[in-house]
N, C-alpha and C positions, 0 to 999 in steps of 0.2 A: 676284420671284426671277429671277436671270439664267438664260437658257437655256444648256444645256450640249450638247456634242456629243462624239462618240467621238474619241479621239486617233488620229492617223495614226501609222504606224510611224516616220516621220521625227520626229514630235513626241516620241514616247517615246524615240527615240535621243537627242534633245536633253536630256531629263531626265538621261540618263547621261553625256553628253559635254560639254555646253556649260558652260565655266567660270563664266559669269555667268548660268547658267540658274536656274530656281526652286530654292528651298531645301528644299521638302518637298511631299509629297502627304499629305493628311489626310482622314480620315473620322470623323465623329461619328455613332454609331448608338444610337438609343434602344432600350432593351430592356424587356421586360415579363415578370413571372413568369407561368407558364402558368395560374396561378390568377386572374390579372387584376391590374390596377393597385391598389396598396395592400396586396397580399398579403404575408404574412411570407416572407422569404427568409433563408437561412443563409449568412453570410459565412464565410471560412476562419478558423480559430482559430490563434493563435500562442502558443508557450510563454511563460508569465509575463506575457502581454498580454491574451489573450482575443481579442476582435474588434479589428481595427485601425481605430479610429474617431478622427478628428482633429476637434478643436473649433477653428473658425475665428474670427478676431477680430470678424467681423460677427455672431456668434451662430449661424451655421449649422454643421452637422456634415457630415463627409464620410467615408464608409466604403469600405474596399477590399473589393470583391467578388471580384476575381481580379487578382493582381499581375502586373507585367510579366513576371517570370520564369515564373509559372504559365501565362500566356497563351502564351509562347514554347514551353513544353513541350507544350502542347495542340495548337498549330498545326503544329509541325514534322513530326509523323507524317503530315501530308497527302501527303508525298512517299514514304512507306514502302511497300514492296511488301506486297501482301495476304498474310495467312497461307494456308498450303496448304488447299485445299478451298473457298476463298472467291473471289468474282469478282476479277479482276485490277484493280489500281489504275492507271488510265491516266496518272497523273502520276508513277509510280515511275521511268519512264525519264528524267526530267528531272535526276536526281541519281544519283551512284554509290551502289549498295546495298552498304554495308560492314557486315559482321557480325563479332561476336566470339563464337567458339564456346567453350563451357565445359561440362564434364560430357559425358555421352553423349547426343547428339542435341539438345542445347540451345544456343541462340544468342541474342545480344542485338544488335539493330540499333544502329548509331551514332546513329540518329535518335531513340533512346530514352534516350540517356545524358545526364544532366542538365547536365554541364559540356562536352558535345560533344567536340571533339577534345582538350580539356584534362582530360578525365575520368580518374579513377583507373583505370577499366577499360581505357582505351587504354594507359596507362603500364604496365599489368599484362599486356600482350599483345605478340605479335611485330609489332604495328603501332607500337610505341613509338618506334623509331629513325626511321621515316619521318615520324611526326608531329613528332618533335623537330626534324628537318631542315626541315620546312615552317615551323615557328614561327621557327627561326633565320634562314631566308631572309627572313622578314618583318622580324625585328629588325635584321638586319645591312644589308639592301639595300632595305627597304620593299617587297619583292616578295611579294605575296599570292597569286601564281598557283598555287604548290604547295598552299596551303590550299584554294583554290577548286577545284582539280582533284580533291583527295582528299576534302574535307568542306565543300562550298560552304555548307551551312546554318550552319556556324560563322561565316561572314561575314554571312549574313542576320540571324541572331539574336544574334550577338556571341559572343565567347569570350575567356576569360582563363586562360592557362596558369599559374595562380598557384602551382602546386606544383613547377614545373620552370623553364621559360625566362623566365617573367614577361611573355611577349608578351600584349598586350591589344588586342583589336579591338572597337570599339563596335558596338552593334546598328544595323543599317540599318533594320530593321523593329521597331517597338515597338507593343504593344497592351496596354491595361489596361481593367479594368471597375471603375467606382466608382458609389456611390449617394449622392445628396444629401439633406440634411436628414432624418436618420434618427432613429428612436426605437429604443432597445435594449430587448428584451424578456427576461423570465426565464421559466423553466418548472420544474416539479417532477414527479417520477414516483415510483412505488412498485412494487417487485417483490414479488409474492406467490407463493411456491412452490405447486405444484399439490396437494401432499399434505403431511401433517405427518410429517416424517422422524423426529423424536424419538419420536413415538408408535409408530413401527415399529422403534424402538431402533437406528437408524443411529448416533445419538449420544444423549447424555443430555439430559434436560430442562434440567439445569443449564448444559450447554454451549450449548444453544439460547438460554437467557436471557442468557448472557454475550455471545454473538456476534451475536444478532439486532439489527438496526438499525445495526450498524457495517459500512460498506461495505468496510473494510480487513480485516475478520476472515476467517480461512480459510474458514469455512462460507459466508459471504456471497459471497466471491470464486468459490466453486464453485456457487452458486445453490441452497443448501439452506435458507436462512432468509429471512425478510422483510427487505427492504432499502429504505429510503427514499432518494430522490435529490432533495433540495430545492434550490431557488435555483440552478439551472444556467442556462447561456446558452440563450436561447430564440429566437434569430434577431433580425431587425430589420424594421421597417416603414419604407420609403422614402417620405417625404412629397414629395420632389422626384423628379427623374428618375433612373433607372438608365441609365448611359451607358457604351458601349464606345468608346474613343478609339484610333484606329489612325494611326500616323505612319510614313511612309517618309522617312528622312533622306537627302535627295539630296546634301547636302554630304559626309556620311560616305561615301556611295557613290562620289562622284567622287574621293575621296582614295585609293581603292583603286588600286593600280598593280602593275605586274609585266609579265612576258612576255604579249604580246597584251593589253595593258592595256585597250584599247577593247572588245574582245570579252569580256574578263573582266567589266567593269563592266556591260555590257549583259546578260550572262548572270545576274549577281547581281540586277540590277534585275528581270529576267523572273521569277526565283524569288520575289522580294519581292512582285511584283504578283499572282502566283498565290496565294501564301500569304495575302496581305492581303484578297483578294477571294473566297477560298473560303467556302462556306456556313458560317455560325456554328453550332458545336456547343455548345449552351447548357446541357448537363448538367454543371454545374461540381462539384457534390457533392450528397449527400442533402439535400433541402430547398431546392435552388437550381437550378431548371430554368427557363431564360430563353429567350425568342425575340425577334427584332426586332419592334418595334411597327409593324404595318401601316398605322396612321394617321399615322405620322411617318417617312416614307421618308427614308433616309439619302442623302447626296450627297457624292461625292468632290470635293475642291478642290485645285487647284494653288496653292501659296503662293509668291509671288514675293519677291524680296529686300526690296522696299519694304513687304511685308505684304499686298499686294493678293491677294485670294482669288478665283480663277476656277473656276467649276464645270466638271467634266469627267465625261463618261459613261464611266467605267472599269468594264467588266463582266468577269466571270470568264472569259468566252469570249475576249475581247480579250487578257486577260492570258496565257491558255494559248497562244494563237496566237503572241504575241510571244516567250514563253519558249521555245517549240519552235524558232523560228528562231534565237534567240540561242544555244540549246544546240547547234545544228548548226554554229555558227561557233566554238565554244570546246571544245577537247578536254579531257574529264575522264577520271578513272580508270575502269577497268573495274570491274564488280561483283566484289567479292572477299570472302573469308572469312579471318579471322585467328584465332589461338588464344590463349586465356587461359593465362598461365604463372604458376603458384602461386609459384615462386621470385621472379619479378619483383614480384609483389604483396607478398610478405613483405619483400623488400628495400626497397620503396617505403614500406611501413608503418613499418619501422625507421628509415628516413631521416627520416620525420616526427617520430618520437620523439626523435631526436638534435637536430633543430632546435628542438623544444619545450624540451628540456633546456638548450640554449644560451641561449635567451631567459630561462628561469627563473633561470639563474645571473647 
């Protein structure tokens, strides 16, 4: 294995600046269930699909454990300010802390909105016009600086303003978790009520007999009668590796332009490096708690245009140091709070209905 060394600041600058520089940074990280290799893990379930398991032409199978979108939503809050009463997040000052206030004393960080700056919550607040102007600047002039100053993680993780301007920026940072060569399991369960409610005349014995065993019956839904739950999804066993693959797309990064274009690209790269190197939070869902495999240490690689892969010692500490220097050279928005506007939300919802009606016609 080739030896690796820590990148210098000038080397990292080159990743952001050099037109003929490398195309990507990539990390493949082997993960293990906390119960050990070969343990049952539970992938996400999707409507009308169940688990997303693909059968490959060579006979192998590939299961999605955490999608690209899900990983982005999990990683993005690494920059969010800590809730009141908890220790401060030292990374929160790297990005503007933008909140949307709704109701009395309640607020949502833009770092928690699934569609980022293109989210319905943004269009339903007094941030709407500023966000609209930022997207238009990108559409009309290719200027991403307003987006970067207001909502830089929309550039890091990608954004599509699909309900308004149609501006679309690809992800610079992409992460996904997949499992290889999987076997799908089934499971069954049985709910038994702690007492006989019909014997206490809560309902009749006849009602009990009619509704017992039917999970859709009113008494079953309320937990008053025996209910079997047979042949449900029971997780998977991965016979091959469970892998997290992280890619920083340096070509997409270098296409970002605007006022202070060089500083902008270095700033976005710094955020990407911090997000990509942050410790992995492997609690993906109930029954799916993963950690890196200590016996298979991961290695970052710089991928050149000819496909050559060169190892690089890219640590979280190096990433934070670079991001802080890049942040000091690029002026971003101050921390601000905006307000949810019910009238804007109602109008936006009606606009969606009108568009749907036109398509139907």
